[in-house]
C-alpha positions in Angstrom: 88.6 -68.2 76.5 87.2 -67.1 80.2 84.8 -69.8 82.5 83.0 -68.6 85.2 82.7 -71.3 87.8 79.0 -71.3 90.0 77.4 -73.6 92.1 74.1 -75.0 89.9 70.6 -74.5 91.1 67.7 -75.3 89.5 68.3 -72.3 87.4 70.2 -74.0 85.7 68.4 -77.8 84.3 67.6 -76.4 80.9 71.5 -76.0 80.8 71.9 -79.4 82.4 70.1 -81.7 80.0 71.5 -80.7 77.0 75.1 -80.6 77.9 73.7 -84.5 79.4 71.6 -85.6 75.7 75.0 -83.7 74.0 77.4 -85.7 75.9 76.5 -89.1 76.7 74.4 -92.2 74.4 71.0 -91.7 75.2 70.9 -94.9 78.5 72.8 -92.6 80.2 70.8 -89.9 80.4 68.3 -88.8 83.3 64.7 -87.0 83.1 64.9 -83.8 85.0 62.9 -84.9 88.3 66.3 -87.1 88.7 68.6 -83.6 88.0 66.3 -82.0 90.4 66.4 -84.1 93.6 70.1 -84.6 93.7 70.9 -80.5 93.0 68.7 -80.6 96.1 70.0 -83.6 98.1 73.1 -80.9 98.6 73.1 -77.9 96.4 76.6 -77.1 97.8 78.9 -80.1 96.4 76.9 -79.2 92.8 79.2 -77.0 90.3 79.2 -75.9 86.8 80.8 -74.2 84.6 79.2 -70.6 82.3 80.7 -69.2 79.3 78.9 -65.6 78.6 75.9 -67.0 80.9 75.4 -70.7 79.3 75.8 -73.7 80.8 78.7 -75.9 79.0 79.8 -78.3 82.2 78.5 -79.6 85.3 79.3 -81.7 88.4 76.7 -83.4 90.8 78.1 -85.0 93.7 76.8 -86.0 97.4 77.5 -87.4 100.5 76.9 -91.0 100.7 78.1 -94.2 102.0 80.6 -96.5 100.7 79.1 -99.8 99.7 74.9 -98.6 98.5 74.9 -97.7 95.2 73.2 -94.8 93.8 71.3 -96.2 90.5 70.4 -93.8 87.1 67.0 -92.0 87.5 67.3 -92.7 90.9 66.1 -89.7 93.3 67.3 -88.7 96.6 65.5 -87.5 99.7 67.1 -88.2 103.1 71.0 -87.9 103.7 73.0 -90.4 105.8 73.2 -89.7 109.1 77.2 -90.3 109.1 78.0 -89.8 105.2 81.6 -92.4 104.7 82.6 -91.7 100.6 81.8 -87.9 98.4 80.0 -89.6 95.7 80.3 -88.0 91.8 77.3 -89.3 90.9 77.5 -86.9 87.3 80.9 -85.0 85.5 80.3 -84.2 82.3 81.5 -81.4 79.6 79.6 -79.9 76.5 81.3 -82.5 73.4 82.7 -78.8 71.9 84.4 -78.1 74.9 87.0 -80.9 75.2 90.1 -80.9 76.5 90.1 -77.9 78.2 90.3 -79.8 81.4 86.7 -78.5 82.6 86.8 -81.6 84.1 89.3 -81.8 86.2 88.9 -78.4 87.3 85.2 -80.0 88.6 86.1 -83.0 90.1 89.1 -80.9 91.6 86.5 -78.5 93.7 83.8 -81.4 94.8 87.6 -83.2 96.0 88.4 -79.8 97.8 85.1 -80.8 99.6 85.3 -83.9 100.5 88.4 -82.7 102.4 86.6 -80.4 104.0 84.1 -82.0 105.4 86.1 -84.7 106.3 84.9 -88.1 104.3 87.5 -91.0 104.2 87.1 -91.5 100.5 86.0 -90.3 97.0 83.3 -92.5 94.8 82.1 -92.6 91.1 80.6 -95.2 87.8 83.1 -94.7 84.9 80.8 -94.9 81.6 81.7 -94.7 78.4 85.8 -95.7 78.7 86.6 -92.9 80.9 88.1 -95.9 83.7 91.3 -95.1 82.5 91.0 -90.9 83.3 89.9 -91.0 86.1 93.4 -94.2 87.0 95.0 -91.2 87.1 93.8 -89.3 89.6 94.0 -92.2 91.9 90.9 -94.2 91.3 91.3 -97.9 90.9 88.0 -100.4 90.6 86.0 -101.5 93.0 83.9 -104.8 93.2 80.7 -103.2 94.2 77.2 -103.5 91.7 76.4 -101.6 89.0 74.8 -103.6 86.3 72.1 -100.9 86.1 75.2 -99.0 84.2 75.3 -101.9 81.8 78.2 -104.1 81.6 80.8 -101.8 80.3 80.6 -99.5 83.5 83.6 -99.9 85.6 82.7 -98.5 90.1 86.0 -96.9 91.9 86.9 -96.0 94.5 89.6 -93.2 95.5 90.6 -93.7 99.3 91.7 -90.3 101.6 92.5 -91.4 104.2 94.8 -94.5 105.2 95.6 -96.7 108.6 98.2 -98.4 109.5 99.2 -100.3 112.6 100.5 -97.3 114.1 99.3 -93.6 111.9 96.7 -92.3 110.0 97.2 -89.9 107.3 94.3 -88.3 107.2 93.5 -84.7 105.0 92.9 -81.6 107.5 90.1 -79.4 107.4 88.7 -76.3 109.3 88.0 -78.5 112.0 92.1 -79.3 112.5 92.9 -75.0 112.0 93.6 -74.3 116.1 95.6 -77.5 116.3 97.2 -77.5 112.8 99.1 -74.4 113.3 100.2 -75.1 116.6 101.9 -77.8 115.6 103.0 -76.0 113.1 104.2 -73.8 116.0 106.2 -76.2 118.1 107.4 -79.2 115.5 109.8 -79.6 114.0 110.0 -78.0 109.7 111.9 -80.4 107.5 109.8 -78.7 104.4 110.0 -75.4 105.5 111.6 -72.8 108.5 110.4 -72.0 112.0 110.8 -68.5 110.8 108.4 -67.7 107.7 105.4 -69.5 109.2 101.7 -69.1 107.9 99.5 -66.9 110.3 96.4 -68.9 111.8 93.9 -66.3 109.3 96.3 -67.2 106.1 95.8 -71.1 107.5 92.6 -70.9 107.4 91.8 -69.5 104.0 94.2 -72.0 102.6 92.3 -74.7 104.5 88.8 -73.0 102.5 90.8 -73.0 99.4 90.3 -75.4 96.8 94.4 -74.7 95.7 95.5 -76.9 98.9 95.5 -79.7 100.0 96.0 -80.2 104.1 97.2 -83.3 105.4 98.2 -84.9 109.2 99.6 -87.8 110.6 98.4 -88.9 113.8 99.2 -91.9 115.9 97.6 -94.6 117.0 96.0 -92.5 120.6 94.9 -89.8 118.3 98.8 -87.6 119.0 99.4 -84.9 116.1 102.9 -86.0 114.9 102.7 -84.0 111.3 101.2 -82.0 109.3 101.8 -81.2 106.0 100.7 -78.3 103.4 100.3 -78.9 99.3 99.6 -75.6 97.4 99.8 -76.1 93.5 100.8 -73.8 91.0 101.0 -73.3 87.5 102.1 -75.3 84.9 101.4 -78.6 86.3 103.7 -78.7 90.0 102.4 -79.1 93.5 104.9 -77.2 95.3 105.2 -79.5 99.4 105.5 -75.4 101.3 106.0 -77.5 104.3 106.5 -80.3 106.0 106.3 -80.4 109.8 107.1 -83.3 112.2 107.1 -83.9 116.3 110.6 -83.6 117.5 110.4 -87.0 118.7 110.2 -87.9 114.8 108.9 -90.6 112.7 110.4 -93.9 111.6 111.6 -94.4 108.0 109.3 -97.4 107.6 106.0 -94.2 108.4 107.8 -92.1 106.3 108.0 -93.8 103.2 104.2 -94.7 104.2 103.9 -91.0 104.1 105.0 -90.2 100.8 103.2 -92.8 99.8 99.7 -91.4 100.6 100.4 -88.2 100.0 100.1 -88.8 96.2 96.2 -89.5 96.5 96.6 -85.2 97.0 99.4 -85.1 94.2 97.0 -87.6 91.7 94.5 -85.9 92.1 96.0 -82.3 91.1 97.1 -84.0 88.9 100.8 -83.1 88.9 104.1 -83.0 89.9 105.3 -82.7 93.3 108.2 -80.2 94.8 110.1 -79.9 97.3 112.5 -77.0 98.8 115.4 -78.0 98.1 114.4 -81.4 95.7 113.3 -82.8 99.3 111.4 -85.1 97.7 109.3 -85.3 93.5 106.6 -87.6 92.1 106.3 -88.6 88.4 104.6 -85.5 86.3 100.9 -85.9 84.3 100.9 -84.4 80.9 100.1 -81.2 81.1 99.1 -78.3 78.6 96.9 -75.5 78.1 96.5 -72.2 80.8 94.2 -69.8 81.5 92.5 -67.4 84.0 89.6 -68.7 86.0 87.1 -66.7 88.1 86.0 -67.9 91.1 82.7 -68.1 93.1 83.3 -65.3 95.1 84.6 -63.3 91.8 87.9 -63.0 92.1 90.9 -64.5 89.5 92.7 -67.5 90.2 95.3 -68.7 88.1 94.7 -72.5 87.4 96.1 -75.4 85.1 94.1 -77.0 82.7 95.3 -80.6 81.4 94.3 -81.8 77.9 92.1 -84.0 78.8 88.3 -85.2 78.0 85.1 -87.6 80.0 
């Protein structure tokens, strides 16, 4: 079974409506014009999965404000000047294709978009009992009002940034490329080595890939004191490819907070993390099944898929 990921557009509208009708009870059905509005609002963060050119799953997301709700059947017009979160409005899979990891894979690309834009959280409204599924990626319940979705709906949030008295842990994106690479050249390797540092072009390619996560540790004055690169592998693993600290080091307390924060991308990858020589590990989440995926640029990718559905 082979699938193709695409950026969805208005040409996929009939397929979106068909999948929605099969996946949701009627109370959650949105009108065609609502989908048109949201796709036009942020086409670069809306994805679909095709099999033989037929849409079988889709994910619609957009940069938004953390404390502002998006009601059912509401149209979007003006983008917020300073978006805070990536709102995952709808990830839906044709019931005939559930259990293949399609929802998870769509979410992975949306989460990477949030990293790339530099947003500090992901939000969504879990319906039809899907809150347990989303909690496996690190989402926790928020107390925002989502009455428009029914009494059993749950607003959930996944923080991508963690601030403490002295340190801030945050995902990196292309704007951090030069400083990130320079730090790898001058910092002290904890995982990785001084002789096997990726080139700037390789780092740029990794920063653009949804199968890599890069994070930074900064002091309270904005000084970069640590960088980490995490790669998604086959068979449900994520490898800590490199970890560098400043030559002055960090405290044990900060290091513990760092590991706690690193669980965020590990959960987004729905995997177990491993480091060089067993440097550090996390508990695994259940996985089964692997298949070939066709990326947006047409090249082949190997990607693990979890037997879960929403």
